[in-house]
C-alpha positions in Angstrom: -0.3 0.2 -0.1 2.7 2.2 0.9 4.5 2.1 -2.8 0.5 2.4 -4.3 0.7 5.9 -2.0 4.2 6.9 -3.6 2.9 6.1 -7.1 -0.6 8.1 -6.5 2.0 11.1 -5.6 4.4 10.4 -8.2 1.2 10.9 -10.9 0.1 13.7 -9.1 3.7 15.4 -9.6 3.5 14.6 -13.3 -0.1 15.8 -13.8 0.9 19.1 -11.7 1.1 22.2 -14.3 2.5 20.0 -17.2 0.8 19.3 -20.2 1.4 15.5 -21.2 2.7 15.3 -25.0 -0.1 15.1 -27.3 1.5 12.1 -28.9 2.4 10.1 -25.3 4.7 7.8 -27.3 6.9 10.2 -28.3 10.2 10.1 -26.6 12.0 13.2 -25.3 16.1 13.4 -26.4 18.5 12.3 -23.9 21.9 13.2 -23.1 24.6 10.9 -24.0 24.6 9.1 -20.5 20.6 8.5 -21.6 19.7 10.5 -18.9 16.8 12.8 -19.1 16.0 16.1 -17.1 12.6 15.1 -14.6 10.8 18.2 -16.6 10.7 16.6 -19.8 10.0 13.0 -18.0 7.0 14.6 -16.9 6.1 15.4 -20.2 6.8 12.4 -21.7 6.3 9.6 -19.3 5.3 6.4 -20.7 8.8 5.7 -22.1 8.7 2.0 -21.2 12.3 1.7 -20.2 12.4 -0.9 -17.2 11.7 -4.7 -17.8 8.9 -4.7 -14.6 6.4 -2.9 -17.3 6.7 -6.1 -19.5 5.8 -8.5 -16.6 2.8 -10.3 -17.6 1.0 -13.0 -14.8 0.4 -16.5 -15.9 -2.8 -17.6 -14.8 -3.0 -20.6 -12.9 -6.0 -22.9 -11.8 -6.1 -24.5 -8.3 -8.6 -27.4 -7.5 -9.7 -27.6 -4.2 -8.3 -30.2 -2.0 -10.3 -31.7 1.3 -7.5 -33.4 2.9 -4.7 -31.2 4.2 -1.2 -32.2 3.5 1.2 -34.0 5.7 2.9 -31.5 8.3 0.1 -28.3 7.7 -2.5 -27.4 10.0 -5.9 -25.2 9.4 -5.9 -21.7 10.3 -8.7 -19.4 10.2 -8.1 -15.6 9.3 -10.5 -12.9 8.8 -13.3 -15.3 8.0 -11.3 -17.5 5.8 -9.5 -21.0 6.6 -6.7 -22.6 5.2 -3.7 -24.8 5.5 -0.1 -23.5 6.6 2.8 -25.2 7.6 2.4 -26.5 11.2 5.7 -24.9 12.3 3.9 -21.5 11.9 1.4 -22.3 14.4 3.6 -22.3 17.4 2.9 -18.3 18.1 -0.1 -16.7 16.6 -1.1 -12.9 17.2 -3.5 -10.6 15.9 -3.5 -6.6 16.2 -6.4 -5.0 14.7 -6.4 -5.8 10.7 -3.0 -7.7 11.0 -2.0 -11.7 11.9 1.1 -13.0 12.2 2.0 -16.7 12.4 5.3 -17.4 13.7 7.9 -20.3 14.0 10.0 -20.9 17.1 12.7 -19.9 14.9 10.9 -16.5 13.8 9.7 -17.2 10.5 6.8 -15.1 10.0 3.7 -15.8 7.7 2.0 -11.9 7.8 -1.8 -11.2 7.0 -3.2 -8.3 6.4 -6.7 -7.1 5.5 -7.2 -4.0 3.9 -10.7 -2.2 3.0 -11.5 -1.5 -0.7 -12.4 1.8 0.0 -9.5 3.2 1.4 -7.8 1.9 -1.6 -6.3 4.2 -4.7 -8.0 7.4 -5.6 -9.5 10.3 -3.1 -12.3 12.1 -4.4 -10.0 14.6 -4.8 -7.5 12.6 -7.2 -10.6 11.5 -9.1 -10.9 15.0 -10.1 -6.9 16.0 -10.4 -5.8 12.4 -11.9 -9.1 11.9 -13.8 -7.6 9.5 -16.4 -5.9 7.1 -14.0 -8.7 7.1 -11.5 -11.1 6.3 -13.8 -9.5 3.0 -15.2 -10.6 1.2 -12.4 -13.6 0.5 -10.2 -12.0 -1.9 -7.5 -9.0 -2.9 -6.2 -9.2 -6.3 -7.9 -10.2 -4.4 -11.2 -6.6 -2.3 -10.2 -4.5 -5.8 -10.1 -6.2 -7.6 -12.5 -5.0 -4.7 -15.1 -1.7 -4.5 -13.1 -0.9 -8.2 -13.6 -2.1 -8.9 -17.0 -1.7 -5.6 -19.2 1.9 -4.6 -20.7 3.0 -1.3 -23.2 2.1 -3.6 -25.8 -1.5 -4.4 -24.7 -2.4 -1.0 -23.3 -4.7 1.4 -25.3 -6.1 4.2 -23.6 -4.0 7.0 -20.7 -5.4 5.3 -17.7 -4.6 2.0 -18.6 -0.9 3.2 -19.1 -0.6 4.9 -15.9 -1.4 1.2 -14.2 1.2 -0.4 -16.3 3.3 2.5 -15.5 3.1 1.8 -11.8 4.5 -1.6 -12.4 7.8 -0.1 -12.7 7.6 0.9 -9.0 5.1 -1.8 -7.6 7.3 -4.6 -9.3 10.6 -3.0 -8.0 11.4 -5.6 -5.9 9.8 -8.6 -8.1 11.3 -11.3 -10.2 8.0 -12.6 -11.3 4.2 -12.3 -11.2 1.3 -15.0 -11.3 -2.2 -15.2 -11.0 -4.0 -18.2 -9.2 -7.8 -18.8 -9.6 -10.1 -21.2 -7.5 -13.8 -21.6 -7.7 -14.6 -18.4 -4.9 -11.3 -16.9 -5.1 -8.6 -15.2 -7.4 -5.0 -14.3 -5.8 -2.5 -11.8 -7.2 1.1 -13.2 -6.5 4.5 -11.6 -6.3 7.4 -13.2 -6.3 10.2 -11.2 -4.4 13.7 -11.1 -6.0 16.3 -13.2 -4.5 18.8 -10.6 -3.7 16.0 -9.0 -1.4 14.7 -12.2 0.5 17.1 -12.3 3.0 16.6 -8.7 3.9 12.6 -8.8 3.7 12.5 -12.5 5.0 9.6 -13.0 2.7 9.9 -14.6 -1.0 6.2 -14.2 -1.8 3.5 -11.8 -1.5 0.1 -12.6 -2.2 -2.9 -10.4 -2.5 -6.0 -12.3 -2.2 -9.8 -11.7 -2.7 -12.3 -14.1 -2.1 -16.1 -14.3 -2.7 -16.4 -15.2 1.5 -13.7 -13.2 2.5 -13.9 -10.1 4.7 -16.5 -7.8 3.4 -15.5 -5.1 1.3 -11.9 -6.1 1.8 -9.0 -7.7 0.7 -6.2 -9.6 2.5 -2.2 -9.3 1.5 -0.1 -12.5 2.5 3.4 -12.7 3.0 5.8 -15.3 3.9 8.7 -17.3 2.7 8.4 -20.7 0.4 11.2 -21.4 -1.2 9.4 -24.4 -3.3 6.1 -23.2 -3.7 4.4 -26.0 -1.3 3.2 -23.2 0.9 1.9 -21.2 -1.9 -0.2 -24.1 -3.8 -1.3 -25.7 -0.2 -2.6 -22.2 0.7 -4.8 -21.7 -2.3 -5.9 -25.4 -2.8 -7.1 -26.0 1.1 -8.8 -22.7 0.9 -12.5 -21.9 2.0 
């Protein structure tokens, strides 16, 4: 959420007193070291110079499994239930809209419930940043566009701002995927290997569930080297 707020501030900065080029595909002249001034960048923001802009999620469907895998325990969180590795059920704490499942060695599965109503654009932003704010109506629609659109498939200006957001929102990400089930859709970021030790997480999941908390979504972060935790989390979700 912090990165999203920073991105919104960036859009506001670009739109403050600046008229975007009539042809937004046009690229400003660069110096010999390929650097451009911020004033020029504000006028020509859609340059697609980062690899993250081209990230496109593979969509994976997960079948429900009734029997829990060995070494996993079922836990409840924000009205939902799913299985996580047993070692994470040694210490369970809840602080308002956050839950922490910890092992004795300090490894953590962190879950945070966020309100749809607090996502994205304020009423002021809807006026000031009209193109971007009109590009989606719900957080799920935003995430779906963020994970599926690329510079090669995007068309209108609002969606181009969402693709532009990949540069900031995926700067710590090496790969993205979308997992679907009968009643849920989850957007998964794989954290870059060099950052896993620092963040203590390898995966970040944004989960939307039909039976989940009212008008909310859940962000889940954890360490998982072989996707066993990830797959079991989804296949046992109810």
